[in-house]
C-alpha positions in Angstrom: 5.3 31.0 22.5 3.7 27.6 23.5 4.9 25.5 26.5 8.0 27.6 26.7 8.9 26.9 23.0 8.8 29.8 20.6 7.2 28.9 17.2 9.0 29.8 14.2 7.0 31.8 11.6 7.2 30.3 8.1 6.9 33.7 6.5 7.3 37.2 7.9 4.4 39.7 7.8 6.3 41.6 5.2 6.7 38.6 2.9 2.9 38.0 2.9 1.8 41.6 2.9 -1.2 42.2 0.6 -1.7 38.5 -0.2 -5.5 37.6 -0.2 -7.0 34.9 1.8 -4.1 34.5 4.1 -4.5 32.1 7.1 -1.7 30.7 9.3 -1.6 27.2 10.9 0.9 25.6 13.1 3.2 24.3 10.3 1.5 25.9 7.2 0.0 28.9 5.6 -3.1 29.1 3.4 -3.7 31.6 0.7 -6.2 32.1 -2.1 -4.9 30.9 -5.5 -6.2 30.1 -8.9 -5.5 29.1 -12.5 -7.0 30.6 -15.6 -8.3 28.7 -18.7 -9.1 30.7 -21.8 -12.1 28.3 -22.3 -13.4 27.8 -18.8 -12.2 31.0 -17.0 -10.8 31.1 -13.5 -10.6 28.1 -11.3 -10.3 29.4 -7.7 -8.7 27.4 -4.9 -6.8 27.5 -1.7 -3.1 26.7 -1.6 -1.6 25.4 1.5 2.2 25.7 1.9 3.7 23.4 4.6 7.0 23.9 6.3 8.2 20.7 4.8 8.0 22.2 1.4 5.0 20.3 0.3 2.2 22.2 -1.5 -1.5 21.1 -1.4 -4.4 22.7 -3.2 -8.1 22.4 -2.4 -10.1 23.3 -5.5 -13.3 25.4 -5.3 -13.9 25.7 -9.0 -17.5 24.6 -8.5 -19.7 24.2 -5.5 -19.6 20.3 -5.9 -15.9 20.0 -6.5 -14.3 17.6 -4.1 -10.7 17.8 -5.2 -9.1 19.0 -1.9 -5.6 17.5 -2.0 -4.2 18.3 -5.4 -0.6 18.9 -6.3 0.0 22.2 -8.1 0.5 20.2 -11.4 -2.6 18.3 -10.9 -4.6 21.5 -10.1 -3.2 23.1 -13.3 -4.5 20.2 -15.3 -7.8 20.0 -13.4 -8.5 23.7 -14.2 -8.4 23.0 -17.9 -5.4 25.3 -18.5 -4.4 25.0 -22.2 -0.7 25.5 -21.8 -0.1 23.1 -18.9 3.2 21.8 -17.4 4.2 25.4 -16.3 2.3 25.6 -13.1 4.8 27.9 -11.3 3.8 30.6 -13.9 0.1 29.5 -14.5 -1.0 29.3 -10.9 -1.5 32.7 -9.6 -2.0 34.4 -6.2 -3.9 37.6 -5.5 -1.4 40.3 -4.3 -2.7 43.8 -3.7 -5.7 43.0 -5.9 -3.7 41.7 -8.8 -3.1 38.1 -10.1 0.7 37.3 -9.6 2.3 34.0 -10.7 3.1 32.0 -7.6 6.8 31.8 -8.8 7.0 35.6 -8.2 6.0 35.3 -4.6 7.9 34.1 -1.5 5.5 31.1 -1.2 7.7 28.7 -3.0 10.7 29.3 -0.6 10.3 25.9 1.2 9.3 24.0 -2.0 12.5 25.2 -3.6 14.5 24.0 -0.6 12.8 20.6 -0.9 13.6 20.5 -4.6 17.2 21.3 -3.9 17.4 18.4 -1.4 15.8 16.1 -4.0 18.4 17.0 -6.6 21.5 16.9 -4.5 21.5 16.5 -0.8 20.8 12.8 -0.9 24.3 12.0 -2.4 26.8 10.0 -0.7 30.4 11.0 -0.2 31.4 9.8 -3.6 28.8 12.0 -5.2 26.3 9.2 -6.2 22.7 9.5 -5.3 21.9 7.3 -2.3 18.6 5.5 -1.7 18.1 3.5 1.5 16.7 0.0 1.4 12.9 -0.2 1.8 10.5 -2.8 3.0 7.2 -4.1 1.6 4.7 -6.3 3.3 3.4 -9.4 1.5 -0.4 -9.5 1.2 -0.4 -13.3 1.5 1.9 -14.0 4.5 2.2 -10.6 6.1 6.0 -10.8 6.2 8.2 -7.8 5.2 10.7 -8.2 2.4 13.7 -6.0 1.8 14.2 -4.0 -1.5 17.6 -2.7 -2.3 17.5 0.6 -4.2 21.0 1.0 -5.7 20.1 1.2 -9.4 17.3 2.5 -11.7 16.2 -1.1 -12.2 16.0 -1.8 -8.5 14.1 1.4 -7.9 11.7 0.6 -10.7 11.0 -2.8 -9.2 10.2 -1.4 -5.8 8.2 1.4 -7.4 6.0 -1.0 -9.3 5.7 -3.4 -6.3 4.5 -0.5 -4.1 1.8 0.3 -6.6 0.6 -3.3 -6.6 -2.1 -3.7 -3.9 -1.8 -7.5 -4.3 1.9 -7.8 -4.0 3.3 -11.0 -2.8 6.7 -12.5 -2.0 6.6 -14.5 -5.2 6.6 -11.2 -7.2 10.2 -10.5 -6.4 12.0 -11.0 -9.7 15.7 -11.1 -8.5 15.4 -13.3 -5.4 13.7 -16.7 -5.1 11.7 -15.8 -2.0 8.5 -17.5 -1.0 6.0 -17.0 1.8 7.5 -20.0 3.5 10.9 -18.2 3.9 11.6 -16.6 7.4 11.2 -12.8 7.7 14.4 -10.8 8.4 15.1 -10.4 12.1 14.3 -7.0 13.5 17.9 -6.5 14.6 18.9 -6.8 10.9 16.1 -4.6 9.5 17.5 -1.5 11.2 20.4 -1.6 8.7 18.9 0.3 5.6 22.1 1.1 3.6 22.7 4.7 4.6 26.2 5.8 3.8 26.2 8.2 6.7 25.1 5.9 9.5 24.4 2.2 9.2 21.5 2.3 11.5 20.1 5.6 10.3 16.3 6.0 10.7 16.1 8.5 7.7 18.1 11.5 6.8 18.7 13.8 3.9 21.6 11.5 2.8 19.5 8.4 2.3 15.9 9.6 1.9 15.3 10.8 -1.6 12.3 13.1 -2.5 12.7 12.3 -6.2 15.4 12.0 -8.7 16.0 10.6 -12.2 16.9 7.2 -10.7 13.7 6.7 -8.8 11.2 8.6 -10.9 10.2 7.5 -14.3 9.0 9.4 -17.3 7.1 6.5 -18.8 5.1 6.0 -15.6 1.7 7.6 -15.4 1.4 7.6 -11.6 0.9 11.0 -9.9 4.3 11.0 -8.2 6.3 10.4 -11.4 4.2 12.7 -13.5 4.6 15.6 -11.0 8.3 15.1 -10.9 8.6 15.0 -14.7 6.5 18.2 -15.0 8.4 20.0 -12.3 11.7 19.1 -13.8 10.6 20.7 -17.0 9.0 23.7 -15.4 
């Protein structure tokens, strides 16, 4: 208990019994993990499981390896695993001295909850996936511009704009906006299109963690690649 508030344990002692390399943090646990390549052997690493459902792997395959924030899919590829794209089965945890696929441990409990939200909880009352409006700042005039994300096309426009480090107002394809145009008033920017509450600051209804509308199989970025691999896993 800290400052009168009792901390909630992510996993019980029973759930993590006999798991090697266990360390507990405020909102995460760390365990030893690895992935085996028939050609290169075992790539050993540390898996960090966050209460949010995010998974982060720090690789220790060689003394000089500096890959310390890999996704499971990226670590599987980094290890040289021949049959990739099945990281839930290919990444193992040491339990009672034996290599056990991470999917057979309780460690994916929060990740699975996150995936469930991504696949369904951000739906409006009519059953359609809801994405709130997002804003991007112009690198030329420093003004924020609104992006509506109501369709796959609109999501792709925002996705590509976000990846463009030199994005400018003139890059918007569907509105004739220039750097000379006024920025939206702050009182207007609070309205983001959430179907639950007009002035919502972000909830499971309007914040999407990844779906077929806003992730793209023909995109090679890490976010889309991971989503596509996880969907097939």
